[in-house]
MIDOSE-1310 file (N, C-alpha, C; in nm, 2 decimals, decimal comma, always signed):
residues 226
glsp	-17,06/-0,90/-2,48/-17,11/-0,77/-2,48/-17,21/-0,75/-2,44; -17,29/-0,59/-2,48/-17,41/-0,53/-2,41/-17,52/-0,59/-2,53; -17,59/-0,62/-2,50/-17,74/-0,67/-2,58/-17,79/-0,55/-2,63; -17,82/-0,55/-2,73/-17,94/-0,42/-2,77/-18,09/-0,41/-2,66
psfs	-18,12/-0,28/-2,66/-18,19/-0,31/-2,57/-18,37/-0,37/-2,68; -18,31/-0,33/-2,78/-18,40/-0,39/-2,89/-18,46/-0,53/-2,88; -18,37/-0,63/-2,88/-18,37/-0,72/-2,80/-18,47/-0,78/-2,70; -18,44/-0,71/-2,62/-18,51/-0,74/-2,48/-18,52/-0,88/-2,41
vnli	-18,38/-0,94/-2,42/-18,40/-1,06/-2,37/-18,30/-1,07/-2,24; -18,21/-0,98/-2,24/-18,11/-1,02/-2,17/-18,00/-0,86/-2,15; -17,91/-0,85/-2,05/-17,83/-0,75/-2,05/-17,68/-0,80/-2,11; -17,62/-0,89/-2,12/-17,52/-0,91/-2,16/-17,52/-1,06/-2,23
ddap	-17,44/-1,06/-2,35/-17,44/-1,21/-2,36/-17,34/-1,25/-2,49; -17,30/-1,35/-2,54/-17,17/-1,36/-2,64/-17,18/-1,33/-2,78; -17,30/-1,31/-2,84/-17,31/-1,25/-2,97/-17,40/-1,13/-2,97; -17,38/-1,01/-2,92/-17,45/-0,90/-2,87/-17,52/-0,84/-3,01
sssw	-17,46/-0,88/-3,14/-17,56/-0,82/-3,24/-17,64/-0,89/-3,29; -17,62/-1,01/-3,23/-17,72/-1,14/-3,28/-17,87/-1,15/-3,21; -17,93/-1,19/-3,29/-18,08/-1,23/-3,17/-18,02/-1,37/-3,10; -17,91/-1,41/-3,09/-17,89/-1,56/-3,05/-17,82/-1,46/-2,92
wyns	-17,88/-1,55/-2,77/-17,85/-1,48/-2,66/-17,74/-1,61/-2,56; -17,66/-1,67/-2,65/-17,57/-1,77/-2,54/-17,48/-1,71/-2,43; -17,46/-1,78/-2,32/-17,38/-1,72/-2,21/-17,41/-1,60/-2,18; -17,57/-1,60/-2,08/-17,64/-1,48/-2,12/-17,65/-1,44/-1,97
igsl	-17,60/-1,33/-1,93/-17,61/-1,24/-1,81/-17,73/-1,16/-1,84; -17,82/-1,14/-1,72/-17,90/-1,08/-1,68/-18,03/-1,09/-1,78; -18,05/-1,26/-1,79/-18,16/-1,31/-1,83/-18,30/-1,22/-1,80; -18,39/-1,20/-1,91/-18,54/-1,14/-1,84/-18,64/-1,22/-1,89
ryhg	-18,61/-1,34/-1,95/-18,71/-1,47/-1,97/-18,61/-1,60/-2,00; -18,68/-1,67/-2,00/-18,66/-1,80/-1,96/-18,64/-1,87/-2,17; -18,57/-1,96/-2,12/-18,55/-2,04/-2,26/-18,48/-2,16/-2,26; -18,52/-2,26/-2,33/-18,53/-2,38/-2,37/-18,59/-2,45/-2,24
gsdt	-18,69/-2,41/-2,16/-18,75/-2,46/-2,08/-18,80/-2,37/-2,01; -18,89/-2,47/-1,90/-19,02/-2,31/-1,84/-18,89/-2,26/-1,72; -18,78/-2,31/-1,65/-18,67/-2,28/-1,57/-18,55/-2,26/-1,61; -18,52/-2,22/-1,74/-18,36/-2,26/-1,76/-18,35/-2,13/-1,85
ipgp	-18,23/-2,10/-1,88/-18,16/-1,98/-1,97/-18,06/-2,05/-2,05; -18,00/-1,96/-2,14/-17,94/-1,97/-2,24/-17,77/-1,95/-2,15; -17,74/-2,08/-2,17/-17,57/-2,11/-2,12/-17,48/-2,12/-2,24; -17,37/-2,20/-2,22/-17,28/-2,20/-2,34/-17,31/-2,23/-2,42
vgni	-17,23/-2,27/-2,53/-17,26/-2,34/-2,68/-17,15/-2,42/-2,70; -17,19/-2,52/-2,71/-17,07/-2,64/-2,74/-17,10/-2,69/-2,85; -17,12/-2,86/-2,87/-17,14/-2,93/-2,97/-17,32/-2,94/-2,97; -17,34/-2,89/-2,84/-17,52/-2,88/-2,84/-17,54/-2,75/-2,72
ynhv	-17,66/-2,66/-2,75/-17,71/-2,57/-2,70/-17,73/-2,60/-2,55; -17,66/-2,54/-2,47/-17,69/-2,60/-2,31/-17,77/-2,50/-2,27; -17,85/-2,51/-2,18/-17,93/-2,41/-2,11/-17,92/-2,46/-1,96; -17,92/-2,39/-1,90/-17,89/-2,41/-1,72/-18,01/-2,32/-1,66
kkte	-17,98/-2,36/-1,55/-18,05/-2,27/-1,41/-17,95/-2,19/-1,33; -17,83/-2,20/-1,34/-17,73/-2,12/-1,26/-17,61/-2,08/-1,35; -17,59/-1,96/-1,32/-17,49/-1,84/-1,39/-17,40/-1,77/-1,32; -17,24/-1,79/-1,27/-17,19/-1,74/-1,20/-17,09/-1,62/-1,30
lyve	-17,06/-1,51/-1,29/-16,93/-1,44/-1,33/-16,84/-1,36/-1,26; -16,72/-1,37/-1,26/-16,68/-1,33/-1,16/-16,54/-1,25/-1,23; -16,48/-1,17/-1,19/-16,37/-1,08/-1,21/-16,25/-1,09/-1,15; -16,13/-1,12/-1,18/-15,99/-1,12/-1,08/-15,99/-0,97/-1,13
ythp	-15,93/-0,98/-0,95/-15,89/-0,76/-0,94/-15,80/-0,80/-0,87; -15,67/-0,71/-0,90/-15,58/-0,69/-0,79/-15,59/-0,56/-0,75; -15,59/-0,52/-0,61/-15,57/-0,42/-0,55/-15,42/-0,34/-0,57; -15,48/-0,22/-0,59/-15,39/-0,12/-0,65/-15,29/-0,10/-0,53
rliw	-15,28/-0,11/-0,42/-15,19/-0,11/-0,32/-15,14/-0,27/-0,30; -15,15/-0,36/-0,32/-15,09/-0,48/-0,35/-14,95/-0,49/-0,40; -14,85/-0,52/-0,30/-14,73/-0,57/-0,30/-14,62/-0,66/-0,30; -14,52/-0,69/-0,35/-14,43/-0,79/-0,34/-14,34/-0,72/-0,24
kkvf	-14,32/-0,75/-0,13/-14,24/-0,67/-0,01/-14,13/-0,78/+0,01; -14,02/-0,73/-0,01/-13,86/-0,80/+0,05/-13,89/-0,77/+0,18; -13,86/-0,91/+0,23/-13,86/-0,90/+0,41/-13,76/-0,93/+0,40; -13,67/-1,03/+0,38/-13,53/-1,07/+0,41/-13,43/-1,11/+0,25
shdt	-13,31/-1,07/+0,27/-13,21/-1,12/+0,16/-13,05/-1,14/+0,23; -13,00/-1,20/+0,17/-12,88/-1,28/+0,21/-12,77/-1,31/+0,09; -12,68/-1,20/+0,12/-12,60/-1,20/-0,02/-12,44/-1,26/+0,07; -12,42/-1,40/+0,06/-12,24/-1,41/+0,14/-12,13/-1,33/+0,12
aggl	-12,17/-1,26/+0,03/-12,04/-1,15/+0,00/-12,06/-1,09/+0,12; -12,13/-1,04/+0,17/-12,14/-0,98/+0,32/-12,12/-1,08/+0,44; -12,08/-1,20/+0,42/-12,06/-1,25/+0,53/-12,16/-1,33/+0,58; -12,19/-1,36/+0,70/-12,34/-1,44/+0,79/-12,34/-1,36/+0,89
ftnt	-12,52/-1,36/+0,94/-12,57/-1,31/+1,04/-12,51/-1,37/+1,17; -12,45/-1,25/+1,26/-12,41/-1,27/+1,43/-12,49/-1,41/+1,48; -12,65/-1,36/+1,47/-12,73/-1,43/+1,58/-12,84/-1,43/+1,51; -12,96/-1,54/+1,59/-13,08/-1,55/+1,49/-13,16/-1,39/+1,53
eeak	-13,15/-1,34/+1,61/-13,15/-1,20/+1,69/-13,13/-1,09/+1,52; -13,01/-1,08/+1,50/-12,98/-1,03/+1,40/-13,07/-1,05/+1,27; -13,10/-1,19/+1,24/-13,13/-1,23/+1,12/-13,30/-1,18/+1,11; -13,36/-1,18/+1,20/-13,49/-1,08/+1,22/-13,49/-0,93/+1,21
kkni	-13,38/-0,84/+1,20/-13,37/-0,75/+1,20/-13,21/-0,67/+1,15; -13,23/-0,66/+1,05/-13,09/-0,61/+1,01/-13,09/-0,53/+0,86; -13,05/-0,35/+0,90/-13,01/-0,29/+0,78/-13,12/-0,26/+0,73; -13,28/-0,24/+0,81/-13,40/-0,25/+0,81/-13,43/-0,15/+0,67
yded	-13,36/-0,01/+0,69/-13,39/+0,06/+0,60/-13,30/+0,05/+0,44; -13,26/-0,03/+0,39/-13,13/-0,06/+0,30/-13,22/-0,21/+0,27; -13,29/-0,24/+0,13/-13,33/-0,33/+0,10/-13,22/-0,39/+0,01; -13,11/-0,32/-0,06/-13,02/-0,39/-0,12/-12,87/-0,40/-0,05
adlf	-12,89/-0,40/+0,09/-12,76/-0,45/+0,17/-12,76/-0,58/+0,13; -12,62/-0,64/+0,22/-12,60/-0,78/+0,19/-12,67/-0,86/+0,27; -12,64/-0,82/+0,39/-12,78/-0,88/+0,48/-12,87/-0,78/+0,53; -13,02/-0,81/+0,49/-13,12/-0,74/+0,53/-13,20/-0,84/+0,55
svly	-13,28/-0,77/+0,66/-13,40/-0,83/+0,71/-13,48/-0,77/+0,81; -13,61/-0,79/+0,78/-13,75/-0,71/+0,85/-13,83/-0,84/+0,89; -13,79/-0,89/+0,94/-13,87/-1,04/+0,99/-13,94/-1,01/+1,06; -13,88/-0,89/+1,18/-13,93/-0,88/+1,32/-14,07/-0,83/+1,26
nlqs	-14,15/-0,79/+1,17/-14,25/-0,72/+1,11/-14,36/-0,80/+1,06; -14,31/-0,92/+1,05/-14,37/-1,02/+0,94/-14,52/-1,05/+1,00; -14,58/-1,07/+1,12/-14,68/-1,02/+1,16/-14,80/-0,95/+1,08; -14,77/-0,86/+1,07/-14,82/-0,75/+1,00/-14,82/-0,77/+0,87
mrnd	-14,78/-0,87/+0,80/-14,76/-0,84/+0,68/-14,87/-0,99/+0,61; -14,97/-1,05/+0,68/-15,08/-1,13/+0,66/-15,16/-1,09/+0,52; -15,20/-1,12/+0,45/-15,28/-1,07/+0,34/-15,43/-1,07/+0,41; -15,56/-1,04/+0,30/-15,66/-1,00/+0,35/-15,76/-1,17/+0,40
dgvf	-15,67/-1,26/+0,36/-15,72/-1,36/+0,41/-15,65/-1,43/+0,54; -15,57/-1,35/+0,60/-15,54/-1,40/+0,70/-15,37/-1,47/+0,69; -15,33/-1,49/+0,57/-15,25/-1,57/+0,57/-15,14/-1,55/+0,52; -14,99/-1,59/+0,48/-14,85/-1,52/+0,45/-14,86/-1,56/+0,30
hfkl	-14,85/-1,47/+0,23/-14,84/-1,54/+0,08/-14,69/-1,53/+0,05; -14,58/-1,62/+0,04/-14,46/-1,63/+0,02/-14,39/-1,63/-0,12; -14,27/-1,55/-0,15/-14,21/-1,61/-0,25/-14,05/-1,64/-0,21; -13,99/-1,74/-0,20/-13,87/-1,74/-0,19/-13,75/-1,77/-0,32
cype	-13,65/-1,69/-0,33/-13,58/-1,66/-0,46/-13,45/-1,71/-0,45; -13,38/-1,75/-0,56/-13,22/-1,76/-0,56/-13,19/-1,71/-0,68; -13,17/-1,59/-0,72/-13,15/-1,52/-0,85/-13,02/-1,55/-0,91; -12,90/-1,63/-0,84/-12,81/-1,71/-0,90/-12,84/-1,79/-0,97
ltqy	-12,96/-1,88/-0,94/-12,99/-2,04/-1,00/-13,05/-2,00/-1,15; -12,96/-1,94/-1,24/-13,06/-1,91/-1,39/-13,08/-2,00/-1,47; -13,09/-2,11/-1,44/-13,04/-2,27/-1,49/-13,20/-2,27/-1,48; -13,25/-2,22/-1,38/-13,44/-2,24/-1,39/-13,50/-2,14/-1,44
tipc	-13,61/-2,17/-1,49/-13,70/-2,08/-1,56/-13,75/-1,97/-1,47; -13,79/-2,02/-1,35/-13,85/-1,95/-1,28/-13,74/-1,99/-1,12; -13,65/-1,92/-1,08/-13,58/-1,96/-0,97/-13,63/-1,94/-0,82; -13,77/-1,97/-0,82/-13,86/-1,90/-0,68/-13,99/-2,04/-0,68
newi	-13,99/-2,06/-0,53/-14,10/-2,14/-0,49/-14,22/-2,02/-0,42; -14,32/-2,01/-0,48/-14,43/-1,91/-0,40/-14,53/-2,00/-0,37; -14,61/-1,97/-0,24/-14,68/-2,04/-0,21/-14,77/-1,95/-0,06; -14,86/-2,04/+0,00/-14,95/-1,95/+0,08/-14,92/-2,04/+0,25
qssn	-14,92/-2,01/+0,37/-14,94/-2,06/+0,52/-14,94/-1,96/+0,57; -15,04/-2,03/+0,67/-15,10/-1,94/+0,77/-15,03/-1,93/+0,89; -14,92/-2,01/+0,90/-14,84/-2,01/+1,03/-14,72/-1,94/+1,04; -14,67/-1,89/+1,09/-14,58/-1,75/+1,10/-14,44/-1,82/+1,13
plle	-14,36/-1,83/+1,05/-14,24/-1,90/+1,03/-14,12/-1,83/+1,13; -14,19/-1,71/+1,19/-14,09/-1,66/+1,28/-14,11/-1,69/+1,42; -14,23/-1,76/+1,40/-14,29/-1,80/+1,56/-14,35/-1,92/+1,58; -14,29/-1,99/+1,49/-14,36/-2,16/+1,47/-14,30/-2,25/+1,38
savt	-14,23/-2,33/+1,44/-14,18/-2,43/+1,36/-14,27/-2,57/+1,30; -14,41/-2,58/+1,37/-14,48/-2,65/+1,29/-14,55/-2,55/+1,16; -14,59/-2,59/+1,02/-14,63/-2,54/+0,93/-14,78/-2,56/+0,90; -14,86/-2,44/+0,91/-14,99/-2,48/+0,87/-15,07/-2,43/+0,75
gyag	-15,16/-2,48/+0,71/-15,20/-2,40/+0,62/-15,14/-2,37/+0,48; -15,08/-2,50/+0,46/-14,99/-2,47/+0,31/-15,03/-2,51/+0,19; -15,01/-2,40/+0,08/-15,09/-2,44/-0,04/-14,98/-2,41/-0,14; -14,94/-2,48/-0,23/-14,85/-2,41/-0,34/-14,92/-2,33/-0,45
isvt	-14,85/-2,24/-0,48/-14,88/-2,19/-0,57/-14,78/-2,19/-0,72; -14,66/-2,16/-0,69/-14,57/-2,17/-0,80/-14,45/-2,26/-0,74; -14,44/-2,38/-0,75/-14,35/-2,44/-0,65/-14,22/-2,48/-0,78; -14,09/-2,43/-0,81/-13,99/-2,50/-0,84/-13,92/-2,60/-0,83
wtqn	-13,88/-2,60/-0,70/-13,83/-2,74/-0,59/-13,97/-2,81/-0,50; -13,95/-2,89/-0,56/-14,09/-2,96/-0,47/-14,04/-3,06/-0,35; -13,92/-3,06/-0,32/-13,88/-3,15/-0,22/-13,81/-3,06/-0,14; -13,82/-3,09/+0,02/-13,80/-3,02/+0,13/-13,63/-3,08/+0,13
gigg	-13,57/-3,06/+0,26/-13,38/-3,10/+0,31/-13,40/-3,23/+0,35; -13,54/-3,29/+0,35/-13,53/-3,43/+0,43/-13,62/-3,52/+0,33; -13,63/-3,49/+0,17/-13,73/-3,56/+0,09/-13,84/-3,58/+0,08; -13,90/-3,50/+0,18/-14,04/-3,49/+0,19/-14,07/-3,40/+0,07
pfqg	-14,24/-3,37/+0,07/-14,28/-3,27/-0,01/-14,26/-3,14/+0,08; -14,19/-3,00/-0,01/-14,18/-2,87/+0,00/-14,34/-2,83/+0,08; -14,34/-2,79/+0,17/-14,44/-2,74/+0,23/-14,43/-2,61/+0,33; -14,32/-2,54/+0,28/-14,34/-2,40/+0,36/-14,24/-2,38/+0,43
lgls	-14,23/-2,31/+0,53/-14,07/-2,26/+0,61/-14,15/-2,22/+0,77; -14,08/-2,29/+0,87/-14,10/-2,28/+0,98/-13,94/-2,26/+1,09; -13,99/-2,22/+1,19/-13,88/-2,19/+1,27/-13,81/-2,28/+1,33; -13,69/-2,28/+1,34/-13,57/-2,37/+1,35/-13,53/-2,36/+1,53
ppsf	-13,54/-2,48/+1,59/-13,50/-2,48/+1,70/-13,38/-2,40/+1,74; -13,31/-2,32/+1,85/-13,23/-2,28/+1,88/-13,10/-2,38/+1,89; -13,18/-2,49/+1,93/-13,04/-2,63/+1,97/-12,95/-2,66/+1,87; -13,02/-2,67/+1,70/-12,98/-2,68/+1,60/-12,86/-2,56/+1,57
sfnl	-12,87/-2,45/+1,60/-12,77/-2,34/+1,58/-12,72/-2,31/+1,49; -12,79/-2,38/+1,31/-12,74/-2,30/+1,19/-12,80/-2,18/+1,14; -12,95/-2,15/+1,17/-12,99/-2,10/+1,12/-13,13/-2,03/+1,14; -13,22/-1,92/+1,11/-13,36/-1,92/+1,18/-13,46/-1,95/+1,15
idda	-13,46/-1,99/+1,00/-13,58/-2,09/+0,96/-13,52/-2,15/+0,83; -13,61/-2,27/+0,84/-13,57/-2,34/+0,72/-13,73/-2,44/+0,68; -13,72/-2,56/+0,59/-13,79/-2,59/+0,56/-13,83/-2,72/+0,63; -13,70/-2,75/+0,68/-13,77/-2,88/+0,79/-13,72/-2,86/+0,90
pnhp	-13,75/-2,78/+0,95/-13,73/-2,68/+1,13/-13,71/-2,80/+1,24; -13,77/-2,94/+1,21/-13,75/-3,01/+1,33/-13,67/-3,13/+1,30; -13,58/-3,09/+1,21/-13,46/-3,18/+1,14/-13,31/-3,12/+1,16; -13,24/-3,19/+1,16/-13,08/-3,13/+1,16/-13,07/-3,08/+0,99
nwfn	-13,11/-3,11/+0,89/-13,12/-3,04/+0,78/-13,15/-2,93/+0,75; -13,12/-2,83/+0,68/-13,16/-2,71/+0,69/-13,17/-2,62/+0,56; -13,24/-2,71/+0,50/-13,24/-2,63/+0,33/-13,34/-2,54/+0,33; -13,32/-2,46/+0,24/-13,39/-2,34/+0,19/-13,36/-2,26/+0,33
sigs	-13,24/-2,22/+0,39/-13,18/-2,13/+0,50/-13,24/-2,01/+0,50; -13,32/-1,94/+0,57/-13,34/-1,81/+0,62/-13,23/-1,80/+0,75; -13,13/-1,66/+0,71/-13,09/-1,64/+0,83/-12,96/-1,73/+0,87; -12,90/-1,74/+0,79/-12,77/-1,85/+0,83/-12,65/-1,77/+0,86
ltyw	-12,65/-1,89/+0,99/-12,50/-1,86/+1,06/-12,42/-1,94/+1,05; -12,39/-2,00/+0,98/-12,29/-2,06/+0,94/-12,26/-2,10/+0,80; -12,20/-2,16/+0,74/-12,13/-2,19/+0,56/-12,16/-2,33/+0,56; -12,23/-2,35/+0,45/-12,24/-2,50/+0,40/-12,24/-2,51/+0,31
ggsd	-12,15/-2,63/+0,21/-12,15/-2,69/+0,08/-11,99/-2,57/+0,05; -11,92/-2,49/+0,09/-11,85/-2,43/+0,06/-11,81/-2,33/+0,14; -11,69/-2,23/+0,11/-11,64/-2,15/+0,19/-11,71/-2,01/+0,20; -11,81/-2,01/+0,10/-11,91/-1,90/+0,10/-12,02/-1,91/+0,04
tipg	-12,09/-2,03/+0,09/-12,22/-2,06/+0,03/-12,33/-2,09/+0,16; -12,45/-2,08/+0,14/-12,54/-2,14/+0,20/-12,64/-2,24/+0,17; -12,70/-2,30/+0,25/-12,85/-2,44/+0,18/-12,93/-2,35/+0,13; -12,94/-2,37/+0,00/-13,04/-2,31/-0,08/-13,13/-2,46/-0,12
pnep	-13,24/-2,45/-0,21/-13,31/-2,52/-0,22/-13,26/-2,68/-0,21; -13,37/-2,82/-0,21/-13,32/-2,93/-0,22/-13,41/-2,99/-0,32; -13,34/-3,09/-0,43/-13,40/-3,14/-0,52/-13,34/-3,29/-0,55; -13,46/-3,39/-0,59/-13,39/-3,48/-0,63/-13,26/-3,52/-0,67
gvtl	-13,16/-3,57/-0,62/-13,02/-3,58/-0,71/-12,93/-3,46/-0,68; -13,00/-3,37/-0,62/-12,93/-3,21/-0,66/-12,97/-3,14/-0,50; -12,87/-3,12/-0,42/-12,83/-3,04/-0,32/-12,77/-2,91/-0,38; -12,84/-2,76/-0,39/-12,77/-2,66/-0,44/-12,73/-2,59/-0,34
avkk	-12,62/-2,55/-0,31/-12,54/-2,48/-0,22/-12,55/-2,32/-0,31; -12,60/-2,18/-0,23/-12,61/-2,10/-0,23/-12,51/-1,97/-0,19; -12,51/-1,82/-0,26/-12,43/-1,73/-0,22/-12,56/-1,62/-0,19; -12,68/-1,63/-0,28/-12,78/-1,56/-0,25/-12,94/-1,60/-0,23
tely	-13,03/-1,55/-0,12/-13,11/-1,58/-0,08/-13,20/-1,47/-0,07; -13,35/-1,45/-0,12/-13,43/-1,35/-0,13/-13,57/-1,40/-0,08; -13,63/-1,34/+0,01/-13,75/-1,37/+0,05/-13,88/-1,28/+0,08; -13,98/-1,25/-0,02/-14,09/-1,18/-0,01/-14,22/-1,21/+0,01
vryi	-14,30/-1,11/+0,06/-14,41/-1,13/+0,11/-14,53/-1,05/+0,01; -14,66/-1,09/-0,04/-14,75/-1,07/-0,09/-14,88/-0,97/+0,00; -14,86/-0,85/+0,01/-14,98/-0,83/+0,10/-15,02/-0,69/+0,07; -15,10/-0,58/+0,12/-15,13/-0,47/+0,14/-15,11/-0,40/+0,27
pr	-15,01/-0,33/+0,21/-14,96/-0,23/+0,32/-15,07/-0,19/+0,40; -15,05/-0,13/+0,52/-15,18/-0,08/+0,61/-15,13/+0,09/+0,67
């Protein structure tokens, strides 16, 4: 809190009503040495030469934007072009995609912040994978700049670590995007063109010992609309 002016040693510390002034912000004099100031207090009193204070700030216009969803109650996407742009004004449609506009949804760091969710997989506390990647999965098969944030399913469709999404080559003809785009396996599928695992299911996430066929897939991007 704010240190009273009467103490005249700093601006802010962790015991502002006391003359003790550890965790000092805005020090006006040295303490504990000729070039140190009060730092944190543990089993000993620490005096430091460097102090940094950070604030986690969420921009008021930062949103999670749904960019794709697929409910197989509405069937399959007809082709990959339809998987890029479908029912763009109706996020609740069984087949919805605004992936054609994905490039405009990079965050302030120039990367994509994705969240891929499976709402029917309620046996998982968080039925989503959340991560960032720099490559655009609508344009690039090779995934770059991956960093996991909250990853429920840590394995991709070929048994390796989950590392984001990439563009599936047209030669595979199963879907638009998945987690192992250079391999015929197509888990975490976006824009599915055929059923898999059942008469009305598509590939969801892959987990050691479990391959999950799903009926619903949702993909979100976190960014600040311009």
